[in-house]
C-alpha positions as CSV (number, residue, x, y, z in Angstrom):
1,M,-2.9,20.5,-12.3
2,E,0.4,21.0,-13.2
3,T,3.0,17.8,-12.6
4,Q,6.8,17.6,-12.2
5,I,8.8,15.0,-12.4
6,F,12.3,14.4,-11.2
7,G,14.9,11.7,-11.1
8,H,13.5,8.0,-12.0
9,F,9.9,8.2,-11.6
10,I,8.1,4.9,-12.2
11,E,4.3,5.5,-12.6
12,E,1.9,2.7,-11.3
13,S,1.3,-0.1,-13.8
14,S,-1.8,-1.9,-14.4
15,E,0.0,-5.4,-14.6
16,D,-0.1,-8.2,-11.9
17,M,1.6,-7.5,-8.9
18,E,1.7,-8.0,-5.4
19,Y,1.3,-4.4,-3.4
20,L,0.4,-3.4,0.0
21,K,-1.0,0.2,1.0
22,I,-1.0,1.7,4.5
23,G,-2.6,5.4,5.2
24,L,-1.5,7.6,8.0
25,L,-3.1,10.5,9.2
26,P,-0.5,12.8,10.5
27,T,-3.4,14.7,12.7
28,C,-4.5,12.3,15.1
29,L,-1.3,11.1,17.5
30,S,1.3,13.6,18.4
31,I,4.8,13.7,17.1
32,K,6.0,11.2,19.4
33,Q,3.2,8.6,18.6
34,S,4.0,8.9,14.8
35,W,7.5,8.6,15.2
36,K,6.4,5.3,16.8
37,T,3.7,4.8,14.6
38,N,6.7,5.0,11.6
39,G,8.9,1.7,12.8
40,L,5.7,-0.2,13.5
41,S,4.5,0.4,9.9
42,A,8.1,0.0,8.2
43,E,8.4,-3.3,10.5
44,F,5.1,-4.7,9.3
45,I,5.9,-3.7,5.5
46,A,9.6,-5.7,6.0
47,D,8.0,-8.9,7.6
48,Y,5.2,-8.7,4.7
49,V,7.8,-8.7,2.0
50,Q,10.3,-11.1,3.4
51,T,7.2,-13.7,3.3
52,F,7.7,-13.7,-0.3
53,F,11.5,-14.7,-0.1
54,V,11.4,-17.2,2.5
55,G,12.9,-20.5,1.7
56,L,14.2,-19.2,-1.7
57,P,17.8,-18.9,-1.9
58,K,19.6,-15.8,-1.5
59,N,19.9,-13.4,-5.0
60,T,23.7,-12.5,-4.8
61,K,23.1,-10.8,-8.0
62,A,20.5,-8.2,-7.0
63,P,22.4,-4.7,-5.2
64,I,21.0,-6.2,-1.9
65,P,19.8,-9.0,-0.7
66,I,15.7,-8.3,-0.8
67,Q,15.8,-11.1,1.7
68,S,16.8,-8.4,4.3
69,K,14.0,-7.6,5.6
70,Y,16.1,-5.1,7.6
71,A,16.9,-2.7,4.3
72,V,13.2,-2.8,3.6
73,K,12.5,-1.4,7.0
74,Y,15.1,1.4,6.5
75,I,13.6,2.6,3.6
76,A,10.2,2.3,4.7
77,N,10.8,4.1,7.7
78,E,13.0,6.7,6.2
79,L,10.2,7.3,3.6
80,L,7.5,7.8,6.2
81,E,9.9,9.7,8.7
82,N,10.6,12.3,5.7
83,A,7.0,12.1,4.8
84,M,5.7,13.2,8.6
85,K,8.6,15.7,8.9
86,F,7.8,17.7,5.6
87,N,3.7,16.9,5.3
88,D,1.7,20.1,5.0
89,S,0.1,20.5,8.8
90,T,-2.8,22.3,7.4
91,S,-3.4,19.2,4.9
92,Q,-6.7,16.6,6.3
93,R,-5.0,13.9,3.1
94,F,-3.2,10.7,4.7
95,I,0.3,9.8,4.1
96,E,0.2,6.6,2.0
97,I,2.8,4.5,1.8
98,A,2.8,1.6,-0.8
99,F,5.2,-1.1,-1.8
100,K,4.6,-3.1,-5.0
101,L,6.5,-6.6,-6.2
102,Y,7.3,-7.1,-9.8
103,N,9.2,-9.6,-10.9
104,N,12.4,-7.7,-11.0
105,K,11.8,-4.8,-8.7
106,L,10.5,-3.8,-5.3
107,I,8.7,-0.3,-5.7
108,F,7.7,1.7,-2.6
109,H,5.6,4.8,-3.5
110,V,5.0,7.3,-0.6
111,T,2.5,10.4,-1.1
112,H,1.9,13.2,1.1
113,D,1.1,17.1,0.9
114,I,4.2,19.2,1.3
115,N,3.8,22.7,2.3
116,S,5.3,25.1,-0.5
117,K,7.6,26.6,1.4
118,N,9.7,23.3,1.9
119,V,9.0,22.5,-2.3
120,E,11.6,25.1,-3.0
121,K,14.4,23.5,-0.5
122,L,13.5,20.1,-2.2
123,K,13.8,20.7,-5.6
124,K,17.0,22.4,-4.9
125,F,18.1,19.4,-3.3
126,L,17.1,17.2,-6.0
127,Q,19.2,19.3,-8.4
128,L,22.1,18.9,-5.9
129,I,21.8,15.0,-5.9
130,F,21.3,15.0,-9.9
131,S,24.3,17.2,-10.2
132,K,26.7,15.5,-7.8
133,N,28.3,12.4,-7.4
134,P,26.0,10.5,-4.6
135,Q,28.9,9.1,-3.2
136,D,30.6,12.4,-2.5
137,L,27.3,14.1,-1.3
138,Y,26.9,11.4,1.1
139,F,30.2,12.1,2.7
140,D,29.6,16.4,2.2
141,R,26.1,15.8,4.0
142,M,27.6,13.6,6.9
143,E,30.6,16.2,7.6
144,A,28.0,19.1,7.6
145,N,25.7,17.0,10.3
146,A,28.8,16.7,12.2
147,I,28.8,20.3,12.8
148,S,25.1,21.3,12.7
149,D,21.5,20.0,13.5
150,E,20.1,20.7,10.1
151,K,16.6,19.6,9.4
152,G,16.7,17.6,6.3
153,S,19.8,16.6,5.2
154,G,18.8,14.2,2.9
155,L,21.4,11.6,4.1
156,G,18.1,8.8,4.5
157,L,18.0,9.3,0.6
158,L,21.5,9.4,0.1
159,S,21.9,6.3,1.9
160,M,19.6,4.4,0.1
161,V,21.3,5.1,-3.3
162,C,24.7,4.6,-1.7
163,D,24.3,1.5,0.4
164,Y,21.5,-0.2,-1.5
165,S,21.9,1.2,-5.2
166,A,18.2,2.8,-4.9
167,E,16.8,5.1,-8.0
168,L,14.7,7.6,-6.6
169,G,12.2,9.8,-8.0
170,W,9.9,12.2,-7.5
171,K,6.4,13.7,-8.7
172,F,5.3,17.1,-8.1
173,E,1.1,17.5,-8.2
174,I,1.2,21.1,-8.2
175,S,-2.8,22.6,-8.1
176,K,-4.1,25.6,-10.3
177,H,-6.0,26.5,-7.1
178,D,-4.6,27.2,-3.5
179,A,-4.6,23.8,-2.5
180,P,-1.0,22.1,-0.9
181,I,1.0,20.5,-3.3
182,T,1.2,16.7,-3.5
183,L,4.6,15.1,-3.4
184,T,5.1,11.1,-4.6
185,T,8.4,9.7,-3.3
186,M,9.1,6.6,-5.3
187,V,12.6,4.4,-4.2
188,S,13.0,1.7,-6.8
189,L,15.1,-1.5,-5.6
190,N,16.2,-4.3,-8.0
191,I,15.8,-7.9,-7.1
């Protein structure tokens, strides 16, 4: 199996941490129902994360107040929507979203199979992210979206970087056989 890493990808650690993992099988619901499930899953994750910060003073040094369940919900929902949108429809693999709570970071991992025709488009976008200023790219993409209905503009990912100072990473796992490519998208937030 060949593995390719892009960006700031953090591998899973065996140290003690709080974590939660949810698996969704996109083929068992209609697209409309799946979209609603994304929102419900994101809301659940945000509520779950928030319980660790109830009663604590707000951390004004963090790029985002991690107590904000709306930031966590936004990121979880964006990651799930991207996974549903670009999932390999022939795959029977669950879309898995996990978050891990460390002392100084909250890390999301979303893993799913991706169709090979979407891989090259995604890699071109990743090269663009790493070669341009994220703020400039965000505004370029907003302007482009205003005049077209482009699928997969990357605005959600760029918003995570620009609005929440998130670090992003991707891991592609490519089997030597004719199996789908497994993609893990990682988002890391300092707390």
